[in-house]
N, C-alpha and C positions, 0 to 999 in steps of 0.2 A: 571622979565620979567615971568616966568612960573608964577607967579600968575597973572599976567595983562591976560594971556592968559587964564587961570582959569575963570578968572572973564567972562573974553569975554564969554568965551564956553557957564556959565552962562544966561549969559543975552540973548544971543540964544537961546538958549534952553527956555526962558522964554518969549523971543516973539514968537516963532513957538506953543510954547501953550497956547499963548494970542490970535494967529489969528484963530486959533480952536475954542477955546472957543467963540470967534466973529463970527465963522460959516461961514466965505470966505468961497468959491463955492471948491467943491474937482474938481479934476481930470475930474471923470464921470460927474458932474455938468457940467463943463466947455464943454465940446467935446456934451454935451446933449444940450446945450443953442448957441452953435455953429450950430448943426445940425436942433434944430427948428426953428432957423431964418431961415436957409436956404426954411426950410418947409413951413414956412410964404408964402414964397416969389415965392412958386413956384414951387423950385428946386430942387424937391424930390429923382433925383437920390445923385445931389453931399451932400445932408444929409445923405441919409443912412450910408457912413462910418462912420460918428460924431455921430449918434445914436446909430451903433453898437459897436464902440468901448465904448458910455456909457457904454451899459448892457454888457460888458465884463469885464470892470472894477469893475460893480456893478453889482451883478448876482439878486436884489431883485427893483433895478431899474425900477416899473413899467410903471410912464411915457414914459421913455426910450423907452420901451417895444412897447407899445401905439405906440408911432408917428413912430417907424419904420413900424410895420405892416401897418400904414395908408400909409405912406412913397412909401410900393412894394404897394399896393390898389390903390395909385393913380398910380402909374404907370402901372398898369395892371398885375403884377407878382403876381397872386394870389398864386399859390405855397408858395413862399417866404414869403408871408403876413400870414400865417396860424401859424406858430411854433412862432413869437413873439405875434401875438395877444393872443392867445393861453394862453402864459405867462401871458401879461397883464389883462388876465381876470384872473387867478389862485391869483394874486395880487393886484386887485383891491379893494379899501376899500368898504366896503358898500354904501358906497353914490354915489360911481360912479360904482357901478354892471349892473344898469339896461344898460345906454350906451355903456358900453364895452362890454356888452352879445350881444347888436343887431349889434356890431361891428364885431364880432366873427360869429355872424349868417350870415352877407352879406357876411363874406370870406370865408366861409365854402361851404358856396352857391355856388358864385363866382368860389371857386377850384371845387367842383364838377361836374360845368353846363361846365367847362372847361375841362376835364378830360373827362366829358360823350360826347363831339363833338371829343374828339382825338379816342373813343371806348377805354378808360381808364377803361372801366364800374366798375370791383373791386374797382379802387380808389376811383370815384365819390359813391360809396354804402357805404363805409365806413365813406367818408366824411357828407352825409344825414345822416346816422346813428344816426351821434355823433351831429351833428344840431339838430335833434329832441329829444335829451336829453335836449337839449336847450330849446327847443319850440314843446312839442310834438302834437298841433291842428295844425301847422302849414300847409293849403293847400296845396301850392304851392314846399314846402319840401318832402309832398308822393306824389305828382304827378311825380315831376322829380326823388323819389326813384322808384316809378312802373317804368319809362321809364330805368332808368339803370338797374333796375332787367330783365326787357325782354331784352337788350340790350344783358346782359350775359348770362342769358336763351339760347338765339338765336346761342349767341358765343360758348357755351358747347355742344350743340345740334350738330353744323358744327364740332366738333373737338370729337364727340363722345364718349364723358364723361356722357351717359345717366343719371348716379344715380346724379350726381350734377345739370345737368340740371333740372330732375324732381323735386328737391329741390329747384332752385329759380324760376322754373315758379310757384309753389306750394305757396312762398311765394306772387310772383306777385299778383296771385287770390285772396289770401286772405287779402290783402294789400289794395286791389280793385277788389272786387269781382263784380262788374259790367265791367269790363274791358275784353274784347274779346280776347284778342291775345296772353292775358295769358294762357285762358283755351287749346285755339290753339295751342300753344305751348307746352302747357302740355299733351296735346294728343299725339302731333306728336312722344315725348318723351318716352311717354307710347308705343306706336306704337312699337317705334325702339326696345324698350328694350323685345319685345314679348308681352305685359300685354294686349293684345286685348280688352278685356270685359272692363277694367279699361278706356281705350283709348276712347273706343265707350261712356262711360257713362260721361264720360268732353266733348267729341265731340258734346253731346245733349245736353248738359249744355252750352255750348256754340251760338249753334241752339235755345235752348229759349231763350236767350240775342241777339241774331239777327237773327231773321228768313232770312230774307233778303238778310244775308251774304253768297255770293258765294262762297269765298273761304271758313269757312265753311260747306256750303252744299257737296261742292265737298270732304271735307274731312270725312266727314259723309258716303256718299256712299263707298268710299275707305273701308273705315274701317267695312262695312257690307259686301261687298264682299268676307271680309276676311275669 
């Protein structure tokens, strides 16, 4: 009896080894396939737990991260989509890199836009700068980044954080030298800091860009009376 038990154990181990060699799906692969099937049916919310489980079982399962991110993206959950798509980008083989890069750009831009609408300017700026490392010449990213910088600059100015506001408005004017609002914000921040001469110089630059802008002309007149 002990011999027969030992023989059974040996046979069982041999069978398991053979199954592994034949490449039967792992638990992570099974979870992924369940999630993928739901994803392809448009059942994104139901797909998420299966795809999440696949990534937890196999931390290097690039496709699971990719479809997890795409599921969140299709649900409009931008912030949740960012981390898995970042990981999918890191793990993507060279032949898939371009496709995953474009998806990551879309997710970062969507997340930045959503953050900007909520007034989370710092978060928006961080995401847009990350996106610009992938596509430095993208005009929509630059435009949105300037908008976020102007929003943050105005917020800092209202809070009395003048040095930070000046740095933020300065960056906005450097990224978009023709954007009048950046110069107006910078002039106001310098004025509140007591740097009247610098504020005058910046306000004149704004006036040169927009001679008919009433807000700029009013600001310059106020500064000239100081």
